[in-house]
C-alpha positions in Angstrom: 154.6 -213.9 -38.8 151.0 -215.0 -41.0 148.2 -212.0 -42.2 145.2 -212.3 -43.0 143.9 -214.6 -45.5 146.9 -217.4 -44.7 149.5 -215.3 -46.1 152.9 -214.6 -44.7 154.0 -210.7 -44.0 157.3 -211.4 -45.9 154.9 -212.9 -49.0 153.5 -208.8 -48.6 154.5 -207.2 -51.9 155.2 -204.1 -49.9 158.5 -206.8 -48.2 159.6 -207.2 -51.7 159.5 -204.3 -52.3 161.8 -203.4 -49.0 163.2 -206.5 -49.6 164.9 -205.8 -52.8 166.0 -202.5 -51.6 167.7 -203.4 -48.5 169.5 -206.2 -50.4 170.5 -204.7 -53.6 171.2 -201.8 -52.2 173.0 -202.2 -48.6 174.1 -206.3 -48.2 175.3 -206.7 -51.3 177.6 -204.1 -51.5 178.9 -204.8 -48.0 180.1 -208.6 -49.3 180.9 -207.1 -52.3 183.8 -205.6 -50.5 184.5 -207.9 -47.4 184.1 -211.1 -49.0 184.1 -210.9 -52.9 181.6 -214.0 -53.2 181.8 -216.1 -56.2 178.7 -218.1 -57.6 178.7 -221.4 -59.9 175.8 -224.0 -60.9 173.7 -221.8 -62.1 172.9 -223.6 -65.6 171.4 -226.5 -62.9 168.9 -224.3 -62.2 168.0 -223.6 -65.8 164.7 -224.7 -66.8 163.7 -225.3 -63.5 160.8 -222.6 -61.0 159.6 -222.3 -58.5 158.5 -224.2 -55.8 161.8 -225.6 -54.9 163.5 -226.2 -51.5 167.2 -224.9 -51.4 169.2 -227.0 -48.8 171.8 -225.2 -47.6 175.2 -225.7 -45.7 175.0 -223.2 -42.5 178.4 -221.6 -41.4 177.2 -217.4 -40.9 174.8 -214.8 -40.7 175.7 -214.3 -43.7 174.8 -217.0 -45.8 171.1 -216.3 -46.1 171.8 -213.0 -48.0 174.9 -214.5 -49.8 171.9 -217.3 -51.2 169.5 -214.3 -52.4 171.9 -212.4 -53.7 173.8 -215.3 -56.2 170.0 -216.6 -56.8 168.4 -215.2 -60.8 166.4 -212.7 -60.4 163.1 -214.2 -61.5 164.0 -217.2 -58.0 164.6 -214.3 -56.1 161.7 -212.7 -56.2 160.1 -215.7 -55.0 162.6 -217.3 -52.4 161.4 -217.2 -48.6 163.6 -218.5 -45.8 163.0 -220.9 -43.5 164.3 -218.7 -39.8 164.7 -220.4 -36.4 161.0 -219.1 -35.2 162.5 -219.3 -31.4 165.2 -217.6 -32.0 164.5 -215.1 -35.1 161.2 -215.0 -34.0 161.6 -214.0 -30.1 160.7 -210.7 -30.6 158.0 -208.7 -32.1 160.6 -206.2 -33.3 163.1 -209.0 -34.3 160.5 -211.1 -36.6 159.2 -208.3 -38.0 162.9 -207.0 -39.6 163.8 -210.3 -40.7 160.7 -210.9 -42.6 160.5 -207.8 -44.4 165.0 -207.9 -44.5 165.5 -211.4 -46.3 161.9 -212.9 -46.7 162.1 -215.1 -43.5 158.8 -217.4 -42.1 159.3 -219.1 -39.1 159.9 -222.7 -38.8 160.5 -225.2 -35.6 163.7 -226.1 -36.2 163.9 -228.8 -33.5 160.5 -230.7 -35.4 158.8 -230.9 -38.1 155.8 -230.5 -36.6 152.0 -230.4 -38.0 152.3 -226.5 -38.4 155.9 -226.2 -39.6 154.5 -229.0 -42.5 151.2 -227.3 -42.6 152.9 -224.0 -43.5 155.9 -225.3 -46.2 152.6 -227.4 -47.8 151.2 -223.8 -48.6 154.1 -221.8 -49.4 155.2 -224.7 -52.2 151.9 -224.4 -53.1 151.7 -220.8 -54.0 154.6 -221.5 -56.3 157.1 -220.0 -53.4 161.0 -221.2 -53.2 162.3 -222.1 -49.8 166.0 -221.6 -47.9 165.9 -224.3 -45.8 169.7 -225.2 -43.2 169.4 -229.1 -42.8 171.7 -228.5 -39.9 169.6 -226.9 -38.1 171.9 -224.3 -36.5 175.0 -223.0 -37.9 178.4 -225.1 -37.1 180.2 -224.7 -34.2 183.8 -225.0 -35.7 183.6 -225.0 -40.0 182.7 -228.5 -40.8 179.2 -229.9 -42.0 177.1 -231.7 -39.2 174.4 -234.3 -39.7 171.1 -233.2 -41.2 167.9 -233.5 -39.3 165.2 -235.6 -41.4 162.9 -232.7 -41.5 163.7 -231.8 -44.9 163.4 -235.0 -46.5 159.6 -235.0 -44.4 158.9 -232.2 -46.6 160.3 -232.5 -49.8 158.5 -236.1 -50.0 155.4 -233.8 -48.9 155.0 -231.4 -50.7 156.8 -233.3 -53.4 159.0 -230.8 -54.8 162.8 -231.2 -56.3 165.4 -230.2 -53.8 168.3 -228.5 -54.8 171.3 -229.0 -52.7 173.7 -225.6 -52.3 177.4 -225.4 -51.0 179.0 -222.5 -49.7 182.4 -222.2 -48.8 184.2 -219.0 -46.8 181.4 -217.3 -44.8 182.9 -219.5 -41.5 186.3 -218.0 -42.0 184.6 -214.2 -42.6 181.8 -214.3 -40.2 181.2 -217.0 -38.1 179.4 -217.6 -34.8 179.6 -214.6 -32.4 180.9 -212.1 -35.2 178.5 -209.6 -36.4 180.4 -207.5 -39.1 182.7 -209.7 -41.5 186.9 -209.6 -42.4 187.9 -209.9 -45.6 188.3 -212.7 -47.0 186.6 -215.6 -50.4 183.1 -216.8 -50.3 181.7 -218.9 -52.7 178.0 -220.1 -53.4 177.5 -223.8 -55.1 174.0 -225.1 -56.9 174.0 -228.3 -57.1 171.8 -230.0 -59.8 168.3 -230.7 -58.5 167.4 -233.9 -56.3 164.1 -235.3 -56.9 162.4 -238.5 -54.6 159.8 -240.2 -56.4 161.0 -243.7 -55.6 160.7 -243.2 -52.2 157.2 -242.0 -52.7 155.8 -245.5 -53.5 156.1 -247.0 -49.6 155.3 -245.1 -46.3 157.7 -242.7 -45.2 159.3 -244.8 -42.3 162.7 -243.2 -40.4 164.8 -245.3 -42.6 163.4 -243.5 -46.0 164.0 -240.2 -44.4 167.4 -240.8 -43.1 168.5 -241.7 -46.8 166.4 -238.8 -48.5 168.2 -236.4 -45.7 171.7 -238.4 -45.7 171.5 -238.1 -49.7 170.8 -234.6 -49.5 174.4 -234.4 -47.0 176.3 -235.8 -49.5 175.5 -234.1 -52.4 176.0 -230.6 -50.0 179.2 -232.2 -48.9 181.1 -233.0 -51.9 179.6 -229.1 -53.3 181.1 -227.2 -50.2 183.9 -229.7 -49.9 183.7 -229.3 -46.3 184.9 -232.4 -43.8 181.4 -234.2 -42.3 180.6 -235.2 -38.5 177.9 -237.7 -38.2 176.9 -235.4 -34.9 173.9 -233.0 -34.4 175.3 -229.6 -34.4 173.4 -228.6 -31.7 174.9 -232.1 -29.8 178.3 -230.4 -30.4 177.7 -227.1 -29.4 176.0 -228.3 -26.4 179.2 -230.9 -25.7 181.4 -228.5 -26.0 179.5 -225.4 -24.2 179.8 -228.1 -21.3 183.1 -228.8 -21.6 184.3 -225.0 -21.6 182.5 -224.2 -17.6 184.3 -227.1 -16.4 183.0 -229.1 -13.5 179.9 -228.7 -12.4 180.5 -228.1 -8.5 182.8 -225.4 -7.7 182.2 -225.8 -4.0 184.5 -228.3 -4.0 187.5 -228.7 -1.6 190.7 -228.1 -3.8 193.3 -230.9 -4.1 196.7 -230.0 -2.3 199.2 -229.2 -4.5 202.7 -230.7 -4.1 204.2 -227.0 -2.4 200.8 -227.4 0.4 201.7 -231.6 1.2 205.4 -230.4 1.2 204.4 -227.8 4.1 202.4 -230.1 5.9 205.5 -232.2 6.4 207.2 -229.5 7.2 205.0 -229.3 10.8 202.7 -226.5 8.8 198.9 -227.5 8.8 196.8 -227.6 5.4 193.8 -226.3 8.1 194.6 -223.6 10.1 192.0 -225.5 12.3 194.4 -228.9 12.5 196.8 -230.2 14.3 200.0 -229.8 13.0 201.8 -232.7 11.7 204.9 -233.4 13.7 208.1 -233.0 12.3 211.0 -235.2 12.5 212.5 -233.2 15.8 209.3 -233.3 17.5 209.2 -237.1 17.3 212.7 -237.4 18.2 212.0 -235.4 21.3 209.3 -237.6 22.0 211.3 -240.7 21.9 213.6 -238.7 24.2 210.8 -238.1 27.0 209.3 -235.3 25.5 205.6 -235.6 24.7 203.6 -234.1 21.5 200.8 -233.5 23.7 201.8 -230.9 27.3 198.3 -232.4 28.3 200.1 -236.3 28.4 202.0 -237.9 30.2 205.7 -237.6 28.8 207.0 -241.0 26.9 209.8 -242.4 29.4 213.1 -242.7 27.8 215.2 -245.9 26.7 216.7 -245.9 29.6 213.9 -246.4 31.9 212.5 -248.8 30.1 215.7 -251.1 30.3 215.7 -250.0 34.3 212.4 -252.0 34.6 212.3 -255.5 35.8 210.6 -257.5 33.5 206.6 -258.5 34.5 206.7 -254.7 36.4 204.7 -252.3 34.8 206.2 -249.1 34.1 203.9 -246.7 35.8 203.4 -248.0 39.6 199.8 -246.3 41.8 
């Protein structure tokens, strides 16, 4: 949500003041009570001020307030959070809340569009830190998924360090679908800032962007200790959703079971509109001269056929 002069609502002085009250007065006590957060690696941030990109694994809605409350005060006051525009800014009320409460700024998580690039470049040029989730969405199962190359494109464009951050425990404390944490323990681990000057010598093609992204994800994996899955989390979620829904066509006829098949053999049809399957008794009656259908002529018994001379028809005019 942008204001006059190109500044975001989250950058406003009033929003920063309200954010400090919300994080320190509400969210921090709740997290301390339920998940007892621990922080390590703050020495890696020593001597590094804004602008920075903080690249974090994403397991829970708890990740953002946990990161913000773990940062040193001088960095926290100058930190904003890249939030999915299609999710957190789907309505004006929700967008207003997340902008003020956690410093969210809308970003297109599907691709690094020109508008997204321009927004990030402007924020970093104004000496802000930016929290980004390279996976694009929360993990569906607690593992670390493949990072999207948008973060590499943004890091090269703005020429700022990327700080890998590993968060441990939030998936178990508050996974997707939960609105309140359960008791547990979480930890935030800050890694050493990464710079990519050597990649600026040539064109930023897809191979270069993938190499940078994979380096960032490797450091996050090392810090968090999570298993890595070389698949985008959005694709994994779509695949799991299809598996849970089952076959797409629910109007198909059910496959006959063993019980229904045995009933058919016993003379009961699978469909009431069908003629019953003849039983052994009905077949023996047919041999004895009784027809299966009253409208048909009876089958002659063996005795009648033996009395018919060779060359004579079974039925005469």
